[in-house]
C-alpha positions, -999 to 999 in steps of 0.1 A, spaced: 164 77 351 180 43 355 215 42 367 243 29 346 245 -1 368 209 -9 360 215 -7 322 239 -36 321 237 -73 329 258 -87 358 293 -97 349 319 -117 367 353 -108 382 384 -129 387 374 -133 423 339 -147 416 348 -171 388 346 -208 396 367 -217 365 403 -208 372 420 -242 368 413 -270 344 389 -297 355 407 -331 355 374 -347 345 377 -330 311 412 -344 303 397 -371 281 368 -371 256 350 -398 277 354 -377 308 339 -346 291 310 -367 278 303 -381 312 304 -347 328 279 -332 303 257 -362 307 256 -356 345 248 -319 339 218 -329 319 203 -347 349 169 -330 352 166 -339 389 191 -312 398 169 -285 383 145 -289 412 172 -286 439 160 -264 468 179 -233 479 188 -251 512 201 -282 494 222 -259 471 236 -241 502 244 -275 518 262 -286 486 283 -254 486 292 -259 523 303 -295 516 326 -283 488 340 -256 511 346 -281 538 364 -304 514 387 -275 503 395 -268 539 407 -304 543 378 -317 562 364 -352 555 333 -353 533 319 -387 522 329 -394 486 292 -400 476 281 -367 492 311 -348 477 303 -361 442 266 -351 446 275 -317 458 299 -312 429 272 -323 404 246 -300 419 268 -269 419 280 -275 384 245 -279 371 230 -248 389 257 -222 395 271 -200 367 308 -207 366 318 -171 363 294 -153 386 288 -180 411 251 -172 410 222 -197 402 211 -198 366 173 -194 362 158 -229 363 144 -231 327 178 -220 313 200 -245 332 218 -273 315 196 -297 334 166 -284 315 181 -287 280 163 -320 273 127 -311 283 128 -276 270 143 -286 236 119 -316 233 91 -290 232 109 -266 209 123 -291 185 91 -311 184 72 -280 175 96 -272 146 94 -308 133 56 -308 135 51 -274 118 34 -278 85 21 -244 74 40 -211 70 24 -197 101 32 -226 124 68 -227 110 72 -190 119 58 -194 154 79 -226 161 111 -210 149 104 -178 168 97 -197 201 128 -218 196 151 -188 190 135 -169 219 145 -198 242 179 -201 226 187 -164 230 178 -166 267 197 -199 272 229 -186 254 230 -155 274 224 -172 308 252 -197 301 277 -173 284 312 -164 297 302 -135 320 335 -116 319 318 -85 304 286 -66 310 263 -66 279 238 -39 271 201 -45 266 206 -32 230 231 -60 222 208 -87 235 179 -73 215 199 -72 183 210 -108 188 174 -119 194 160 -101 163 189 -113 141 187 -150 152 149 -151 149 149 -135 114 177 -158 101 159 -189 115 125 -181 100 141 -170 67 162 -202 64 132 -224 72 109 -207 48 136 -207 21 139 -245 24 101 -249 23 100 -228 -9 128 -247 -25 112 -280 -16 79 -268 -31 96 -261 -65 110 -296 -68 90 -320 -88 108 -351 -76 89 -363 -45 121 -378 -29 139 -345 -32 109 -326 -19 106 -349 12 143 -347 19 145 -309 16 114 -305 38 131 -326 66 162 -305 64 143 -273 70 143 -273 108 180 -282 109 191 -256 84 171 -230 102 186 -238 136 222 -240 122 219 -206 106 203 -191 137 228 -206 161 257 -190 142 241 -156 143 227 -159 177 259 -169 194 280 -145 173 259 -115 183 247 -125 218 282 -133 230 301 -106 209 316 -90 239 337 -121 244 357 -117 212 354 -79 211 364 -72 247 380 -105 257 374 -130 285 393 -135 318 422 -160 315 440 -176 344 475 -190 348 485 -225 359 480 -215 396 445 -199 391 455 -163 391 440 -139 365 465 -124 340 441 -103 320 415 -106 292 420 -124 259 400 -116 228 414 -147 210 402 -170 238 368 -152 236 366 -159 199 376 -196 204 349 -199 231 322 -187 208 334 -207 178 336 -239 197 302 -235 213 286 -227 179 303 -258 164 292 -281 192 256 -269 190 253 -273 152 267 -308 155 243 -316 183 213 -303 163 219 -325 133 209 -359 148 182 -343 169 164 -327 140 173 -352 112 170 -387 127 136 -386 144 117 -376 112 136 -402 93 126 -429 119 90 -418 117 91 -419 79 104 -455 80 77 -466 105 50 -450 82 64 -470 52 63 -503 70 34 -499 94 -1 -484 96 2 -476 133 2 -438 126 -27 -439 101 -52 -461 119 -79 -440 137 -73 -457 171 -35 -453 171 -27 -423 150 -24 -402 182 9 -421 189 27 -402 162 33 -371 182 45 -387 215 66 -411 195 83 -382 177 88 -363 210 103 -394 226 127 -399 197 137 -362 200 142 -365 237 165 -396 233 184 -379 206 190 -348 228 201 -369 258 228 -386 238 237 -361 211 244 -332 234 270 -350 256 287 -365 226 290 -332 207 296 -309 237 323 -333 248 343 -323 217 355 -292 236 365 -286 272 344 -262 293 375 -253 313 392 -245 280 429 -241 277 453 -223 253 490 -223 249 506 -189 256 521 -186 221 486 -182 207 476 -154 230 478 -117 222 514 -103 223 507 -83 255 497 -115 273 525 -137 260 550 -119 284 528 -126 315 544 -142 345 528 -162 373 520 -140 404 530 -167 429 565 -176 416 573 -152 388 577 -179 362 564 -174 326 528 -184 320 528 -214 296 491 -223 295 460 -203 303 425 -215 314 392 -198 306 354 -206 307 342 -216 273 305 -214 283 279 -239 270 
């Protein structure tokens, strides 16, 4: 029989968390966009284990007061932020890292947009939500250990809602006699499906954050306890950002393709019709590269909350180092 330890996924502790203080780069919207843009750099996904260890050593040396060249320090910071989970301090599996968002979602989103039949729609939505479930879990706030049953329920719920929403839109479009309405509704299918699935996927996959709470830290980086309200805000802000990000990614590329088809025969001529798929994928990739930073930048990853909005039992917390009342707490929002 498996031990209780084996039945649960790894969780963090206040000691392992890398997010205890607010990141000054996130003080402005432009700074948050820039930070997210750097995290999407696909080159960091192929960082070797030794290079990652070297980057960690450079950051430790900098914290000890030793001189590290600014360029090397910035590179080390970028690498660790892109690879290590901020709560556990462990590397995120490569396909699920932030730096793989663009290539992985190019494939998934492209498949959803190209799906024509009911069968291909179901397969595309299922593949997309399978990846999303894994990605959300890998990049969650890891304050709590989740059971395999919770992850399975989230996966089934997200997949069912996604496929159902997409097929519902297809059915509604098929009943419309107006060609313009039919075309518009058909283009909205993938986005509607993803929006519905993201809400359910995140709400269930990360339910422990708002049911059990997430670790929150005072102004000096010391843990004061777990907050369910901060957990709820983390999940809600992530869901909002992802839905906003999906809109331009899944709506604009088909619109551009449609406009090209109206004014050109490049996608209908026998010698050049093959260009349609790579053009669509290229447009999707560009949309992801710019949409994700612009929407993820709406919220801080090193999120903060004023003490008066915390649970009553946390509002009376004092700082461990000087005994003064805690005014603002910091927590990991996740991505």
